[in-house]
C-alpha positions as CSV (number, residue, x, y, z in Angstrom):
1,M,-23.4,-27.6,24.9
2,I,-24.2,-24.1,23.5
3,Y,-21.0,-22.8,25.0
4,F,-18.7,-25.0,24.0
5,Y,-19.5,-23.5,20.0
6,V,-16.3,-21.1,21.0
7,L,-13.9,-23.9,21.1
8,L,-15.7,-26.9,18.8
9,L,-15.6,-24.4,16.4
10,R,-11.5,-23.1,16.7
11,I,-11.2,-27.1,16.5
12,V,-12.9,-27.4,13.5
13,A,-10.6,-25.0,12.5
14,Y,-7.6,-26.4,13.7
15,L,-8.0,-30.0,12.0
16,E,-7.4,-31.0,8.9
17,G,-8.3,-33.2,5.9
18,P,-11.4,-35.4,6.0
19,A,-11.9,-35.1,10.1
20,K,-12.3,-30.8,9.4
21,I,-15.0,-32.1,6.8
22,I,-16.9,-34.4,9.0
23,S,-16.3,-31.9,12.4
24,F,-17.6,-29.2,10.4
25,A,-21.2,-31.0,9.3
26,L,-21.6,-31.8,12.8
27,V,-20.9,-28.6,14.7
28,F,-22.8,-26.5,11.5
29,T,-25.0,-28.3,12.6
30,L,-25.9,-29.0,16.5
31,I,-25.3,-24.8,15.8
32,S,-28.3,-24.2,13.5
33,Y,-30.0,-27.0,15.6
34,S,-29.8,-24.9,18.7
35,T,-30.4,-21.7,16.0
36,L,-34.0,-23.0,14.9
37,K,-34.4,-24.2,18.7
38,R,-34.8,-20.0,19.1
39,V,-35.8,-19.2,16.2
40,K,-40.5,-19.8,17.8
41,S,-40.0,-17.5,20.1
42,I,-38.6,-14.3,18.6
43,K,-40.1,-11.6,16.2
44,K,-39.7,-13.6,13.5
45,N,-39.5,-10.2,10.6
46,K,-36.1,-8.6,12.4
47,A,-34.1,-12.4,12.2
48,T,-35.3,-12.4,8.6
49,K,-33.8,-8.9,8.2
50,F,-31.2,-9.4,10.2
51,I,-30.5,-12.9,8.7
52,F,-31.1,-12.1,4.7
53,Y,-28.1,-9.2,5.6
54,V,-26.0,-11.1,6.9
55,S,-26.6,-14.4,4.2
56,A,-26.0,-11.3,1.2
57,L,-22.6,-10.5,2.9
58,V,-20.9,-13.4,2.8
59,F,-22.5,-14.5,-0.4
60,L,-20.8,-11.1,-2.0
61,V,-18.1,-11.6,-0.6
62,L,-17.4,-15.5,-1.4
63,I,-19.0,-14.1,-5.3
64,H,-16.2,-11.2,-5.0
65,G,-13.0,-14.3,-4.2
66,S,-14.4,-16.0,-7.3
67,L,-13.6,-13.2,-9.7
68,Y,-11.1,-11.5,-7.9
69,G,-9.1,-14.2,-6.3
70,N,-8.7,-18.6,-6.1
71,I,-11.7,-19.3,-3.7
72,L,-10.8,-22.9,-2.1
73,I,-13.3,-25.2,-0.6
74,R,-11.3,-24.3,3.3
75,D,-12.2,-20.7,2.8
76,V,-15.7,-21.6,2.1
77,A,-16.4,-23.0,5.4
78,V,-14.7,-19.9,7.4
79,M,-17.0,-17.9,5.7
80,L,-20.2,-20.7,6.4
81,T,-19.1,-21.0,10.6
82,Y,-18.6,-16.2,10.3
83,W,-22.0,-17.2,9.1
84,I,-24.1,-19.0,11.7
85,W,-22.1,-17.9,14.3
86,A,-23.4,-14.5,13.5
87,V,-26.4,-16.4,13.2
88,F,-26.9,-18.0,16.4
89,A,-25.9,-14.9,18.7
90,Y,-28.4,-12.2,17.1
91,I,-30.8,-14.9,17.8
92,Y,-30.3,-16.3,21.5
93,F,-29.6,-12.5,22.5
94,K,-32.5,-11.1,20.9
95,D,-34.0,-11.9,24.6
96,K,-31.5,-11.8,27.3
97,T,-29.5,-8.7,28.6
98,T,-25.8,-7.0,28.3
99,K,-24.8,-8.6,31.3
100,E,-26.2,-12.2,30.6
101,A,-25.2,-11.4,26.6
102,L,-21.6,-11.2,28.0
103,R,-21.8,-13.8,30.3
104,F,-22.1,-15.7,27.9
105,I,-19.5,-14.4,25.7
106,L,-17.0,-14.9,29.0
107,I,-17.6,-18.7,29.7
108,S,-17.6,-19.2,26.0
109,F,-14.3,-17.7,25.2
110,L,-12.9,-18.5,29.5
111,I,-14.2,-22.7,28.2
112,F,-12.2,-22.3,24.5
113,N,-8.9,-20.5,26.5
114,V,-8.9,-23.0,29.8
115,A,-9.0,-26.0,26.4
116,N,-5.6,-24.4,24.7
117,Y,-3.3,-24.2,28.1
118,I,-4.7,-27.0,29.0
119,Y,-3.8,-28.8,25.9
120,F,-0.8,-26.7,26.0
121,K,0.4,-27.9,29.0
122,L,-0.3,-31.1,28.2
123,Y,2.0,-31.7,25.1
124,F,3.8,-28.8,24.3
125,S,4.9,-27.6,27.5
126,D,8.8,-28.5,26.9
127,Q,8.5,-26.1,23.7
128,K,11.4,-23.5,23.5
129,L,10.6,-21.0,20.4
130,G,12.3,-17.7,22.3
131,L,12.2,-16.2,25.5
132,N,9.9,-14.4,26.8
133,S,11.2,-10.1,26.4
134,I,8.3,-9.3,29.8
135,L,9.3,-11.7,32.3
136,G,13.3,-10.3,31.5
137,L,11.9,-7.5,32.2
138,F,11.7,-8.5,36.3
139,G,14.3,-10.1,35.5
140,I,13.3,-14.4,34.8
141,Y,14.2,-15.8,32.6
142,D,11.8,-18.3,30.6
143,Y,10.7,-19.4,27.2
144,R,7.6,-17.3,25.0
145,I,4.0,-19.8,24.5
146,F,2.0,-20.4,21.1
147,F,-0.3,-22.1,22.3
148,P,-1.5,-24.8,20.0
149,L,-4.9,-23.6,19.2
150,S,-4.5,-20.4,17.9
151,S,-4.8,-19.4,14.8
152,G,-1.7,-16.4,15.3
153,A,0.3,-15.2,18.0
154,N,-1.2,-11.6,18.3
155,V,-4.7,-13.3,17.0
156,F,-5.1,-15.5,20.1
157,T,-3.9,-13.2,22.8
158,S,-6.3,-10.6,21.6
159,Q,-9.2,-12.2,22.7
160,L,-8.0,-12.9,26.1
161,G,-7.1,-8.9,27.0
162,L,-11.1,-9.0,25.3
163,N,-12.2,-11.3,27.8
164,A,-10.0,-9.6,30.3
165,I,-12.1,-6.5,30.3
166,I,-15.5,-8.3,30.4
167,S,-14.5,-9.6,33.9
168,L,-13.8,-6.5,34.8
169,Y,-17.6,-5.4,34.2
170,F,-18.6,-8.2,36.4
171,I,-16.2,-7.6,39.2
172,K,-17.7,-4.3,39.3
173,Q,-21.6,-6.2,38.8
174,N,-21.4,-9.0,40.5
175,K,-20.8,-10.6,44.8
176,R,-18.3,-12.5,43.0
177,K,-15.7,-10.2,42.5
178,F,-13.1,-13.0,43.9
179,L,-14.1,-15.7,41.1
180,Y,-14.4,-12.9,38.6
181,F,-10.7,-11.2,40.0
182,S,-9.2,-14.8,39.2
183,I,-10.4,-15.1,35.3
184,F,-9.4,-11.8,35.0
185,T,-5.9,-12.0,36.2
186,F,-5.5,-15.9,34.0
187,Y,-5.9,-14.0,31.3
188,L,-3.4,-12.1,32.0
189,Y,-0.8,-14.4,33.5
190,M,-2.0,-16.7,29.5
191,L,-0.6,-12.9,27.9
192,V,2.9,-13.0,30.2
193,L,2.7,-16.7,29.1
194,A,2.6,-15.6,25.6
195,D,4.7,-12.5,25.5
196,S,2.4,-10.7,23.9
197,R,3.6,-7.8,24.0
198,L,1.2,-4.4,22.7
199,I,-2.1,-6.7,23.5
200,I,-1.6,-6.3,27.2
201,L,-0.7,-2.6,27.4
202,L,-3.2,-2.0,25.7
203,T,-5.5,-4.1,28.6
204,L,-4.0,-2.8,30.8
205,L,-5.0,1.3,30.2
206,F,-8.4,-0.4,28.8
207,S,-8.7,-1.9,32.6
208,T,-7.6,0.9,34.1
209,I,-9.6,3.3,32.4
210,Y,-12.9,1.0,32.0
211,W,-12.4,0.4,36.0
212,F,-11.5,3.4,37.5
213,S,-14.5,4.8,36.0
214,L,-12.8,8.1,34.3
215,R,-15.5,9.4,32.2
216,Q,-13.9,12.4,30.0
217,I,-11.1,10.0,29.3
218,L,-13.2,7.3,28.2
219,L,-14.8,9.9,26.2
220,F,-11.6,12.0,24.4
221,F,-11.0,8.2,23.5
222,K,-14.4,7.7,21.4
223,K,-13.5,11.2,19.2
224,T,-10.2,10.7,18.7
225,W,-8.5,7.2,18.6
226,W,-7.2,6.9,15.8
227,I,-4.5,10.2,17.2
228,F,-4.1,7.4,19.2
229,G,-3.6,4.5,15.6
230,L,-0.9,7.5,15.1
231,I,1.3,7.1,18.0
232,I,1.0,3.3,17.9
233,I,2.6,3.4,14.1
234,G,5.1,6.0,15.3
235,L,6.2,3.7,18.2
236,L,6.6,1.2,15.9
237,Y,8.5,3.0,13.3
238,I,11.2,3.8,16.3
239,F,10.8,0.5,17.7
240,Y,11.5,-2.1,14.8
241,N,13.9,0.9,12.9
242,T,16.0,2.5,15.8
243,A,18.0,0.7,18.7
244,F,15.5,2.9,21.5
245,F,13.4,-0.6,22.5
246,D,16.5,-2.7,22.3
247,G,16.5,-4.0,26.1
248,F,12.4,-4.8,25.1
249,K,13.0,-6.7,21.7
250,R,13.4,-10.2,21.1
251,A,16.2,-11.8,19.7
252,G,14.9,-12.1,15.9
253,E,13.8,-8.2,16.2
254,I,17.8,-7.3,17.6
255,E,19.3,-9.3,15.1
256,G,17.7,-7.9,11.5
257,R,15.6,-12.0,11.9
258,S,11.9,-10.7,12.1
259,I,9.8,-9.1,10.1
260,S,8.8,-6.4,11.4
261,R,5.6,-5.0,11.1
262,I,7.0,-2.0,8.7
263,E,8.1,-4.1,6.8
264,I,5.5,-5.8,6.0
265,W,2.6,-2.5,5.5
266,T,5.3,-1.4,3.3
267,I,5.3,-4.7,1.0
268,A,1.3,-5.0,1.3
269,I,1.4,-1.2,-0.3
270,Q,2.6,-2.6,-3.0
271,V,-0.1,-5.5,-3.7
272,V,-2.5,-3.1,-2.9
273,F,-1.5,-0.5,-5.8
274,D,-0.8,-3.6,-7.8
275,G,-3.0,-2.0,-11.2
276,V,-6.9,-2.4,-11.5
277,N,-7.2,-4.1,-8.4
278,A,-6.4,-1.8,-6.8
279,V,-9.9,-0.9,-7.2
280,F,-12.0,-3.6,-6.0
281,G,-9.5,-5.9,-4.5
282,H,-7.1,-9.6,-5.1
283,G,-10.2,-12.0,-3.4
284,L,-9.9,-13.2,-0.1
285,N,-6.4,-14.1,0.4
286,G,-5.1,-11.4,-1.9
287,F,-1.8,-11.0,-0.2
288,E,-0.7,-14.5,0.1
289,N,-1.8,-15.6,-3.1
290,N,0.0,-11.6,-4.8
291,L,3.5,-11.3,-2.5
292,P,6.1,-9.8,-5.1
293,D,8.2,-12.3,-6.3
294,A,10.7,-10.3,-4.2
295,A,9.4,-10.3,-1.2
296,K,8.6,-14.1,-1.6
297,E,12.4,-14.7,-2.1
298,A,13.3,-12.9,0.9
299,Y,10.5,-13.5,3.3
300,E,10.4,-17.3,2.2
301,S,11.1,-18.4,6.0
302,Q,8.8,-16.4,6.9
303,R,4.4,-17.5,5.6
304,L,3.3,-13.7,5.2
305,Q,-0.8,-14.0,5.2
306,T,-1.8,-10.8,5.9
307,S,-0.7,-7.6,5.9
308,H,-1.4,-7.5,10.2
309,N,-3.3,-4.1,9.6
310,F,-6.9,-4.3,9.4
311,I,-7.4,-1.7,6.6
312,I,-4.8,-2.3,4.6
313,Q,-5.6,-6.7,5.3
314,C,-9.6,-4.2,3.9
315,L,-7.3,-2.8,0.8
316,I,-5.9,-5.5,-0.5
317,D,-9.1,-7.9,-0.4
318,F,-11.6,-5.6,-1.7
319,G,-10.0,-2.4,-3.0
320,L,-10.9,1.0,-2.3
321,F,-14.4,0.6,-3.0
322,G,-14.7,-2.3,-0.6
323,L,-12.8,-0.4,2.3
324,S,-15.5,2.5,1.7
325,I,-18.1,0.1,1.9
326,I,-16.7,-1.2,4.9
327,L,-16.1,1.9,6.5
328,L,-19.2,3.2,6.4
329,I,-20.6,0.1,8.1
330,M,-17.6,0.8,11.3
331,H,-19.3,4.6,11.1
332,N,-22.9,2.8,12.0
333,I,-21.6,0.2,13.6
334,L,-19.4,3.3,16.8
335,L,-23.2,5.1,15.9
336,L,-24.9,2.0,17.3
337,T,-22.0,1.9,20.2
338,L,-22.2,4.9,21.0
339,K,-26.4,5.2,21.0
340,L,-25.8,2.1,23.4
341,K,-24.0,3.6,26.6
342,E,-22.7,0.2,27.7
343,P,-18.8,1.9,28.6
344,V,-17.9,-1.6,28.3
345,I,-18.7,-2.6,25.4
346,M,-17.5,0.9,24.0
347,V,-14.0,-0.3,25.6
348,L,-13.9,-2.8,23.2
349,I,-15.1,-1.4,20.7
350,I,-12.2,0.9,20.7
351,M,-10.0,-1.3,22.0
352,L,-10.8,-3.7,18.9
353,L,-10.1,-0.9,16.7
354,L,-6.4,0.1,18.5
355,I,-5.5,-3.7,18.0
356,G,-6.5,-3.3,13.9
357,I,-3.7,-1.2,13.7
358,T,-1.5,-4.1,14.2
359,E,-3.4,-6.9,13.3
360,S,-5.5,-8.4,10.5
361,I,-8.4,-7.8,13.4
362,P,-11.2,-8.5,12.6
363,S,-10.7,-9.9,9.6
364,F,-11.6,-13.1,7.5
365,Y,-8.4,-14.8,8.4
366,T,-8.7,-13.8,12.3
367,I,-10.7,-16.0,13.9
368,E,-11.1,-16.2,17.8
369,P,-11.4,-12.3,17.6
370,T,-13.7,-12.5,14.8
371,L,-15.5,-14.6,16.6
372,F,-15.3,-12.7,19.9
373,F,-16.3,-9.6,17.9
374,I,-18.9,-11.1,16.1
375,A,-20.6,-11.7,19.7
376,I,-20.4,-8.5,20.5
377,L,-21.7,-6.8,17.8
378,S,-24.7,-9.2,17.9
379,I,-25.7,-7.6,21.6
380,I,-25.2,-3.7,19.6
381,I,-28.0,-4.6,17.6
382,T,-30.0,-6.5,19.8
383,Q,-29.9,-4.4,22.4
384,N,-30.4,-1.6,20.1
385,E,-33.5,-3.2,18.9
386,R,-35.4,-3.8,21.9
387,K,-34.4,0.3,23.0
388,N,-36.3,1.2,19.5
389,I,-39.2,-1.0,20.3
390,R,-39.6,0.0,24.0
391,F,-39.4,3.8,22.8
392,N,-41.5,3.2,19.9
């Protein structure tokens, strides 16, 4: 049953009204029961410390949101979802190897993604919401797919690419190579169907790096991932402001009907430096709730919920003070990842950081990749704790 938790958590977020409240209570109770069953078998001092920090973080985010923004019941439910998932993943991975933990992540997300694909095929397969630019490069005329159990186009597809990397890990580690190669192929197929251009490029790039064990390139990425971030921003500027990539653009991008990342970031910067909120932020939903009137009128047909950038979104929500704390946490995560010396974990973390340039990932707003990030973070923390215990 534990392998269905990602699917169940996503279904809860998908529902509305009384059904959402009832289903959330049931799933929360189920995961809590699974967690409590495993608490007895681990050292309580470590578990208590982790749960305290996670609980304090959730509490502070909600208090901050109530002081500087507007907290909804929905927001509390999302934060509780992340809290229970973090506690469960940490407790469950305490006595698991990295390989066992990654297998859990792969199976859990595979169940969710297969269910999402089947749901699409049964009820949404006739949707025609835009031409598929990736297939268009090969002369194939088809439409772009929006999978129904998704919190956003690239938000959803980001975890497809990340899980594809995990499937490669098992191709290298396991005798059942055909099974894991089939999973890898399935994820690439879903990325093509979703027409997720940047994510499929990053997936192929990091798959190549990981598969061929290009150690020097990986070390180079560890130290200079921020340079590649600037390169991506530069390419996006050329993409949206010149005709250089017209052959790879969608109809709305060529005609100017789709709002570009550059335009979104320009609006977001205005929100960031709106008075004293630059210091402590606007709280959760800060971008959506504080759009300038001119932007609301200009883009009323496009619901702008996030700034599509991890750093900018943190600035909007938590200000310069909050961003400094978040960057310190991310720095410590990178140090722990380096200490762990697991190439696959390093590849996943760097890929997540690069995706965060064009999407607010990982954050409060991106359910699927945030659940994935929490699970990977739990591996990093539990494995480092085990190493420290072993060395001491």
